[in-house]
C-alpha positions as CSV (number, residue, x, y, z in Angstrom):
1,M,47.9,103.0,25.5
2,G,47.4,100.2,23.0
3,T,49.0,98.4,20.1
4,D,48.0,98.0,16.5
5,R,47.2,94.3,17.0
6,D,43.5,93.7,17.7
7,T,44.3,90.7,19.9
8,T,46.0,92.9,22.5
9,E,43.4,95.6,23.0
10,D,42.2,94.2,26.2
11,S,45.6,93.2,27.6
12,V,47.8,96.2,26.8
13,S,46.8,99.7,28.0
14,D,47.7,102.4,30.4
15,G,47.4,99.8,33.2
16,A,43.6,100.0,33.6
17,A,42.8,96.8,31.7
18,G,44.0,93.3,32.2
19,T,44.1,89.8,30.8
20,R,43.0,86.8,32.8
21,V,45.7,84.1,33.3
22,P,45.2,81.1,35.4
23,S,48.0,80.7,37.9
24,T,49.7,77.4,38.5
25,G,51.3,78.6,41.8
26,T,54.4,76.6,40.9
27,P,57.8,77.9,40.1
28,S,59.4,77.7,36.7
29,T,61.5,74.6,36.1
30,G,63.0,75.3,32.6
31,M,65.9,77.4,33.8
32,S,69.6,77.4,33.5
33,S,72.1,78.9,36.0
34,A,74.8,81.3,35.0
35,A,76.5,81.9,38.3
36,A,79.9,83.6,38.0
37,P,82.2,84.9,40.7
38,S,82.9,88.0,38.8
39,V,79.3,89.2,38.9
40,G,77.6,87.5,41.8
41,A,77.5,88.7,45.4
42,S,80.3,86.3,46.2
43,A,82.6,88.6,44.4
44,G,82.3,91.0,47.3
45,G,81.7,88.7,50.2
46,A,78.6,88.9,52.3
47,P,78.7,91.6,54.9
48,S,77.6,91.1,58.5
49,G,73.9,90.7,58.8
50,G,73.3,87.1,57.8
51,A,71.7,85.5,54.8
52,P,68.7,87.0,53.0
53,S,65.4,86.6,54.6
54,P,62.8,84.2,53.1
55,G,61.0,87.1,51.6
56,E,64.0,87.8,49.4
57,S,64.0,84.3,47.8
58,G,62.6,85.5,44.6
59,S,59.8,82.9,44.3
60,D,57.1,85.6,44.0
61,R,59.1,87.2,41.3
62,V,59.4,83.9,39.4
63,A,55.7,83.3,39.6
64,R,54.9,86.8,38.3
65,R,57.3,86.4,35.5
66,D,55.9,83.0,34.4
67,D,52.3,84.5,34.4
68,A,53.5,87.4,32.4
69,V,55.2,85.3,29.7
70,R,52.2,83.1,29.3
71,A,49.9,86.1,29.1
72,A,52.1,87.8,26.5
73,V,51.9,84.8,24.3
74,E,48.1,84.3,24.8
75,H,47.3,87.8,23.8
76,G,49.7,88.3,20.9
77,L,52.3,90.5,22.5
78,L,54.7,87.7,21.8
79,G,54.5,85.3,18.8
80,P,55.5,84.7,15.2
81,E,54.8,88.3,14.2
82,A,56.3,89.8,17.5
83,P,59.3,87.5,18.2
84,I,60.9,89.5,20.9
85,I,59.7,91.6,23.8
86,A,61.0,93.0,27.1
87,L,59.1,92.8,30.3
88,L,59.3,95.0,33.4
89,D,57.9,93.7,36.7
90,V,56.3,96.7,38.2
91,P,55.5,95.2,41.7
92,G,59.1,94.0,41.8
93,I,60.4,97.5,41.1
94,K,58.2,99.0,43.8
95,A,59.4,96.4,46.3
96,S,63.0,97.2,45.6
97,V,62.3,100.9,46.1
98,A,60.6,100.1,49.4
99,E,63.6,97.9,50.5
100,L,66.1,100.6,49.7
101,R,64.3,103.4,51.6
102,A,63.6,101.1,54.6
103,A,67.3,100.0,54.7
104,F,68.7,103.5,55.0
105,D,65.8,104.8,57.2
106,A,66.8,102.0,59.7
107,V,70.3,103.3,60.2
108,T,69.9,107.1,59.7
109,A,69.2,109.6,62.4
110,P,65.6,110.9,62.4
111,G,65.3,114.0,60.3
112,T,68.3,113.4,58.2
113,P,67.8,114.6,54.6
114,V,68.2,111.6,52.3
115,L,67.9,111.6,48.5
116,H,67.9,108.3,46.7
117,A,68.7,109.2,43.1
118,F,68.3,106.5,40.5
119,A,71.2,106.2,38.0
120,V,69.3,107.0,34.8
121,K,71.9,105.2,32.7
122,A,70.8,101.9,34.1
123,T,67.3,102.0,32.6
124,P,66.8,105.3,30.6
125,L,63.1,105.0,30.0
126,V,60.8,107.8,30.9
127,P,57.9,105.7,32.4
128,V,60.5,103.9,34.6
129,L,61.8,107.2,35.9
130,R,58.2,108.5,36.5
131,L,57.3,105.3,38.4
132,L,60.4,105.7,40.6
133,H,59.8,109.4,41.1
134,E,56.2,108.7,42.3
135,H,57.7,106.4,44.9
136,G,60.2,108.9,46.2
137,I,63.3,108.3,44.0
138,G,65.1,111.1,42.2
139,A,67.5,111.0,39.3
140,E,71.2,110.9,38.8
141,V,72.0,112.0,35.3
142,A,75.3,112.1,33.3
143,S,74.4,113.7,29.9
144,P,72.0,116.2,28.4
145,G,69.9,113.3,27.1
146,E,69.5,111.8,30.6
147,L,68.6,115.1,32.1
148,A,66.0,115.6,29.4
149,L,64.5,112.1,30.2
150,A,64.4,113.0,33.9
151,R,62.7,116.2,33.3
152,A,60.2,114.5,30.9
153,A,59.4,112.1,33.7
154,G,58.6,115.0,36.1
155,V,61.7,114.7,38.3
156,P,62.2,118.2,39.8
157,P,65.6,119.8,39.8
158,S,65.8,119.6,43.6
159,E,65.8,115.8,43.2
160,T,68.3,115.6,40.4
161,V,72.1,115.2,40.5
162,L,74.4,115.9,37.6
163,D,77.5,113.7,37.3
164,S,79.7,113.3,34.3
165,P,83.4,113.5,33.6
166,A,82.9,115.6,30.5
167,K,80.3,118.3,31.3
168,T,80.2,121.1,28.8
169,I,79.8,124.7,29.8
170,T,76.3,124.6,28.4
171,E,75.4,121.7,30.5
172,L,76.8,123.3,33.6
173,R,75.0,126.6,32.9
174,E,71.7,124.8,32.5
175,A,72.1,122.8,35.7
176,L,73.1,125.8,37.8
177,A,70.2,127.9,36.4
178,L,67.7,125.1,37.3
179,G,69.2,124.4,40.8
180,I,70.3,120.9,40.0
181,A,73.0,119.5,42.2
182,V,76.4,119.3,40.5
183,N,79.4,117.2,41.3
184,A,82.5,118.7,39.8
185,D,84.8,116.1,38.4
186,N,88.1,117.9,38.2
187,P,89.9,121.2,38.8
188,Q,89.3,122.5,35.3
189,E,85.5,121.9,35.6
190,L,85.6,123.7,39.0
191,D,87.2,126.7,37.2
192,R,84.3,126.8,34.8
193,I,81.8,126.6,37.7
194,D,83.6,129.5,39.4
195,G,82.8,131.7,36.4
196,L,79.2,130.5,36.2
197,V,78.6,130.9,39.9
198,G,80.0,134.5,39.6
199,D,77.6,135.2,36.7
200,L,74.6,133.7,38.5
201,T,75.3,135.4,41.9
202,G,76.5,138.7,40.6
203,G,80.1,138.2,41.6
204,A,83.2,138.6,39.4
205,N,83.9,135.9,36.8
206,G,86.3,133.4,38.2
207,G,86.0,134.8,41.7
208,P,85.6,131.8,44.0
209,M,85.2,134.0,47.1
210,T,81.7,135.4,46.2
211,P,79.7,135.3,49.4
212,S,76.5,134.5,47.5
213,R,75.3,130.9,47.3
214,P,74.1,129.5,44.0
215,R,70.8,127.7,43.8
216,S,72.5,124.4,43.1
217,P,74.2,122.3,45.7
218,I,77.7,121.9,44.4
219,G,80.4,119.5,45.4
220,I,83.6,117.8,44.2
221,R,83.9,114.2,43.2
222,V,86.9,112.4,44.6
223,N,88.5,109.2,43.7
224,P,89.6,107.5,47.0
225,Q,91.9,105.2,45.0
226,V,91.1,102.2,47.2
227,G,91.4,99.7,44.4
228,G,89.3,97.7,41.9
229,G,87.0,94.7,41.7
230,S,86.7,91.7,39.4
231,I,85.5,93.8,36.4
232,E,88.2,96.3,35.6
233,A,85.9,98.4,33.3
234,L,83.5,99.1,36.2
235,S,86.2,99.8,38.9
236,T,86.1,103.6,39.4
237,A,88.4,103.9,42.4
238,T,91.6,102.5,40.9
239,A,94.8,104.5,41.0
240,T,94.3,105.7,37.4
241,S,90.5,105.9,37.1
242,K,89.3,108.7,34.9
243,F,86.7,109.8,37.5
244,G,87.1,112.5,40.1
245,V,90.1,114.1,41.8
246,A,92.6,111.3,42.6
247,L,92.8,111.7,46.4
248,R,96.2,110.0,46.9
249,D,98.0,111.8,44.1
250,E,100.7,114.2,45.3
251,G,99.2,117.5,46.4
252,A,95.6,116.5,45.6
253,R,94.3,116.3,49.2
254,E,95.7,119.8,50.0
255,W,94.2,121.2,46.8
256,I,90.8,119.8,47.7
257,V,90.9,121.3,51.2
258,Q,91.9,124.7,49.8
259,A,89.2,124.5,47.1
260,Y,86.6,124.3,49.8
261,A,88.2,126.9,51.9
262,D,88.1,129.3,49.0
263,R,84.5,128.5,48.0
264,P,82.0,128.6,50.8
265,W,79.3,127.5,48.3
266,L,81.0,124.1,48.0
267,T,78.8,122.1,50.3
268,R,78.9,118.5,49.1
269,L,81.5,115.7,48.6
270,H,81.0,112.8,46.3
271,A,82.6,109.4,45.7
272,H,81.6,106.3,43.8
273,T,83.9,103.4,44.4
274,G,82.5,101.1,41.6
275,S,79.8,98.9,40.4
276,Q,79.2,95.2,39.6
277,G,82.1,93.1,40.8
278,I,83.2,95.4,43.6
279,P,83.4,93.8,47.1
280,L,81.1,95.5,49.7
281,S,84.1,95.9,51.9
282,L,85.9,97.9,49.3
283,M,82.8,100.1,48.7
284,A,82.6,100.8,52.4
285,R,86.3,101.6,52.5
286,G,85.9,104.2,49.8
287,I,83.0,105.8,51.6
288,A,85.0,105.8,54.8
289,E,87.8,107.6,53.1
290,T,85.4,110.2,51.7
291,Y,83.8,110.7,55.1
292,A,87.2,111.2,56.7
293,L,88.0,113.8,54.1
294,A,84.8,115.7,54.8
295,E,85.6,115.7,58.5
296,E,89.0,117.1,57.7
297,I,87.7,119.8,55.5
298,N,85.1,120.9,58.0
299,R,87.6,120.9,60.7
300,R,90.2,123.0,58.8
301,V,87.7,125.6,57.5
302,G,86.3,125.9,61.0
303,R,82.6,125.2,60.2
304,Q,80.2,122.5,58.9
305,Q,80.6,123.6,55.3
306,I,80.2,120.2,53.8
307,D,76.6,119.2,54.8
308,T,75.9,116.4,52.4
309,L,77.8,113.3,51.3
310,D,76.9,111.6,48.0
311,I,78.0,108.0,48.4
312,G,77.1,106.8,44.9
313,G,75.6,103.5,44.3
314,G,77.2,100.3,43.0
315,L,75.5,97.6,45.0
316,P,76.2,94.4,43.0
317,V,73.5,92.1,41.6
318,N,73.4,88.4,42.0
319,F,73.0,87.1,38.4
320,G,73.4,83.5,39.4
321,S,69.9,82.9,40.9
322,D,66.6,84.5,41.8
323,V,67.9,85.3,45.3
324,T,68.4,89.0,45.9
325,T,71.9,89.3,47.5
326,P,73.5,91.4,48.8
327,T,70.5,93.4,50.1
328,Y,70.2,97.1,50.8
329,A,69.7,96.2,54.4
330,Q,73.0,94.3,54.6
331,Y,74.8,97.2,52.9
332,A,73.3,99.9,55.1
333,R,74.2,97.9,58.2
334,L,77.8,97.4,57.0
335,L,78.2,101.2,56.4
336,A,76.7,101.9,59.8
337,E,79.3,99.7,61.3
338,A,82.2,100.9,59.2
339,V,81.4,104.6,59.1
340,P,79.0,105.4,62.1
341,G,79.4,109.1,61.8
342,L,77.9,109.0,58.3
343,F,74.4,108.4,59.8
344,D,74.5,110.5,63.0
345,G,72.5,113.4,61.4
346,R,75.3,115.8,60.7
347,Y,75.4,115.0,57.0
348,G,72.6,114.7,54.5
349,L,72.9,111.7,52.2
350,V,72.6,111.1,48.5
351,T,72.7,107.6,46.9
352,E,72.9,106.7,43.2
353,F,71.8,103.1,42.9
354,G,70.8,101.9,39.4
355,R,71.4,98.2,38.5
356,S,70.3,96.9,41.9
357,L,66.9,98.6,41.7
358,L,66.0,97.4,38.2
359,A,68.1,94.4,37.0
360,K,66.1,91.6,38.6
361,H,62.8,93.0,37.4
362,G,63.5,92.8,33.7
363,T,63.2,89.9,31.3
364,V,63.8,89.6,27.5
365,V,61.7,86.9,25.9
366,A,62.6,85.8,22.4
367,R,61.0,83.2,20.1
368,V,63.1,80.3,18.8
369,E,62.8,80.8,15.1
370,Y,64.8,77.7,14.2
371,A,66.3,74.8,16.1
372,K,69.3,73.1,14.5
373,S,72.4,71.2,15.4
374,A,76.1,71.9,14.8
375,G,78.9,69.5,15.8
376,G,76.4,67.4,17.7
377,R,75.3,70.3,19.8
378,P,71.7,71.7,19.6
379,V,71.5,75.4,18.7
380,A,68.3,77.4,19.3
381,V,68.4,80.4,17.0
382,T,66.4,83.2,18.6
383,H,65.7,86.9,18.1
384,A,67.6,88.1,21.2
385,G,71.4,88.6,20.9
386,V,73.9,91.3,20.8
387,Q,71.3,94.0,20.2
388,I,69.9,93.6,23.7
389,A,72.7,91.9,25.5
390,T,75.8,93.6,24.2
391,R,77.9,93.0,27.3
392,T,77.0,89.4,27.6
393,V,77.8,88.6,24.0
394,Y,81.1,90.4,23.9
395,A,82.2,89.6,27.5
396,P,80.4,86.4,28.5
397,G,82.8,85.6,31.3
398,S,82.0,88.8,33.1
399,W,78.3,89.1,32.2
400,P,76.7,85.6,31.9
401,L,72.9,85.6,31.9
402,R,70.5,82.9,33.2
403,I,68.2,81.6,30.5
404,A,64.7,80.2,31.2
405,A,62.9,77.9,28.7
406,Y,59.2,78.3,27.8
407,D,57.1,76.3,25.5
408,A,55.2,77.6,22.5
409,L,52.3,78.5,24.8
410,G,54.5,80.5,27.1
411,R,54.5,77.9,29.9
412,P,57.7,76.9,31.7
413,K,59.2,74.1,29.7
414,A,59.8,70.7,31.4
415,G,61.9,67.9,30.4
416,P,65.5,66.6,30.8
417,D,68.3,69.2,30.6
418,V,70.2,69.2,27.3
419,V,73.4,71.1,26.7
420,Q,72.7,73.6,24.0
421,D,73.6,77.0,22.6
422,I,71.1,79.9,22.6
423,A,72.0,82.1,19.6
424,G,71.0,85.5,18.6
425,P,70.0,86.9,15.1
426,A,73.1,88.9,14.3
427,C,75.5,88.0,11.5
428,F,78.6,87.0,13.5
429,A,79.5,83.7,15.1
430,G,79.8,85.0,18.6
431,D,76.3,86.3,18.9
432,L,75.3,83.9,21.7
433,L,73.2,84.6,24.7
434,A,74.5,81.4,26.3
435,E,76.9,78.7,25.1
436,G,76.8,75.1,26.3
437,R,73.9,75.7,28.6
438,A,71.9,72.9,30.2
439,L,68.2,73.5,29.6
440,P,65.1,71.6,28.5
441,L,65.6,71.2,24.8
442,L,64.4,74.4,23.0
443,E,62.4,73.6,19.9
444,Q,61.1,75.7,17.0
445,G,58.3,78.0,18.3
446,D,59.5,77.8,21.9
447,Y,60.8,80.9,23.8
448,A,64.0,81.7,25.5
449,A,64.0,84.2,28.3
450,A,67.1,86.2,29.3
451,L,66.6,86.9,33.0
452,D,67.8,89.8,35.2
453,T,67.9,92.2,32.2
454,G,66.1,95.2,33.7
455,A,69.2,97.3,33.7
456,Y,71.8,97.9,31.0
457,Y,70.3,95.4,28.6
458,F,67.1,96.0,26.5
459,A,67.0,99.7,27.3
460,H,70.5,100.1,25.7
461,H,69.9,99.0,22.1
462,Y,72.8,98.2,19.9
463,A,71.7,98.5,16.3
464,Y,73.9,95.7,14.8
465,N,72.4,94.6,11.5
466,S,69.9,97.4,11.9
467,L,68.0,95.1,14.2
468,A,64.9,96.8,15.6
469,R,64.5,97.8,19.2
470,P,62.0,95.5,21.0
471,G,58.9,96.7,22.6
472,V,59.1,97.2,26.3
473,Y,56.0,96.4,28.5
474,G,55.4,96.8,32.2
475,F,53.3,94.3,33.9
476,A,51.5,93.7,37.2
477,S,49.6,90.7,38.4
478,V,46.9,90.5,41.0
479,E,45.6,87.3,42.5
480,G,41.9,87.0,41.7
481,G,42.0,90.4,40.1
482,N,39.0,89.9,37.8
483,G,36.6,89.9,40.7
484,N,34.6,86.8,39.7
485,G,35.7,84.8,42.7
486,N,37.4,82.0,40.6
487,G,40.9,82.8,41.8
488,G,43.8,82.8,39.4
489,T,46.0,85.7,38.4
490,D,45.0,88.9,36.5
491,V,48.0,90.2,34.4
492,R,47.9,93.8,33.2
493,F,50.4,95.2,30.7
494,A,51.3,98.8,29.8
495,V,53.4,99.9,26.9
496,V,56.7,101.5,28.1
497,R,58.3,101.8,24.6
498,E,56.7,100.8,21.4
499,P,58.5,98.2,19.2
500,Q,60.6,100.0,16.6
501,G,59.4,99.8,13.0
502,V,61.5,99.5,9.9
503,E,60.4,103.0,8.9
504,E,62.0,104.4,12.0
505,I,65.2,102.5,11.3
506,V,65.3,104.0,7.8
507,A,64.6,107.5,9.2
508,E,67.4,107.2,11.8
509,S,69.8,106.1,9.1
510,G,69.5,109.1,6.9
511,G,66.5,107.9,4.9
512,S,65.3,111.4,4.1
513,R,68.7,112.3,2.5
514,P,69.5,109.4,0.1
515,T,71.4,111.7,-2.3
516,A,73.4,113.7,0.4
517,L,76.7,112.2,-0.6
518,T,76.3,111.7,-4.3
519,A,76.3,115.5,-4.9
520,L,79.8,116.0,-3.3
């Protein structure tokens, strides 16, 4: 693929072409820290297993990022006419996938079926899903749109899991017809599934005792009600969470056991304790409660009816530095210690990680359009704000981002730190990527990079002020990749999502129907 800018023909393609960029081999220096207990690994405490290994320091990732920013500027992907882009570090994504698979392989009995399903909501981009699929990762979807994205990426039904608290009967019918795994959220949804299973297997509508098994693996999502973390909105196992069957509510446990006894085709059990801000110990406790319930159900029905446990995702991300912590290996070891029976081969496993696979491999880079001062504080007005960092702008205490400073040539900016604000383009005062942040002073024409934005940021556009969606580009760098023996780094880009044009904005805003309301 290419772009309409002549200067990028050789640097942006389907990945076959590249652009030569000399590598300095030194880490970036123009960076601010945004550590916060509510989002960092410290919110959950480190599990047993020790500190991350040196290979998890992030220095390679920093070097790749610096090379990519410089290459993007040099070849016109980023500049006065393209003042904001999003970058995805493809080697970094592949490394995270390998770390995830290796971590669970290390604690799981040989031959155990394991499906790692990426939470599509984290980065709903078809090329990302295809890349993950080609490296052994499935898809966890929670809407018709996400299912369509997964199918467009080539993820087969057998590697797809449907979760949602509000599945329509149409969604359920499609999933069951395709053989997609379904986790029922509540008793009323299970009633719907009863009828659909009866239709698909030839049994009576609503008859849960049909002996036939549907194509789809089906389970129930439970809420173990073990408590919340530091971000209430992402705590899914509180006493009043909207998700799943509340396990500790009066009569709920007995209802769940009976539901399985009445339906031999219910073969899975699912729980997801939470996401960012949840302590690992609490995540493990939720999984332990779910495992204990599976053991009880199998014991009471007299057979190994539940054969697969879906333990969700939720591994928190360290937004405070380039260090990856906690790691998948630490989490897997903690689970093996807390719930050893989970990995002894009697249960297949499904995971649903999202943020932890992609966050640290994404960067938004925006040009400083103007540099000004207000109340004695410098303000860098950029093209990145609420439209790509909605959570950070509206809840900065829970979602702070680190910012890296680059000069007008895309090189890490040096110089003394100056306390300054990094503002976005939206027309409200709170549109700030960072407030009072110490960085080398950003000047007009420089670039501010919002780090760790590969999940839940630029892929989730918020169209305030009808601001356009930025282009998204994957990149890979290879040392000495041009083959001329001169060393250096070869950076290759591929278009993941084209920048949005104003024509698209008009079309999406009813542009083809300008008189629709005047006739009423």
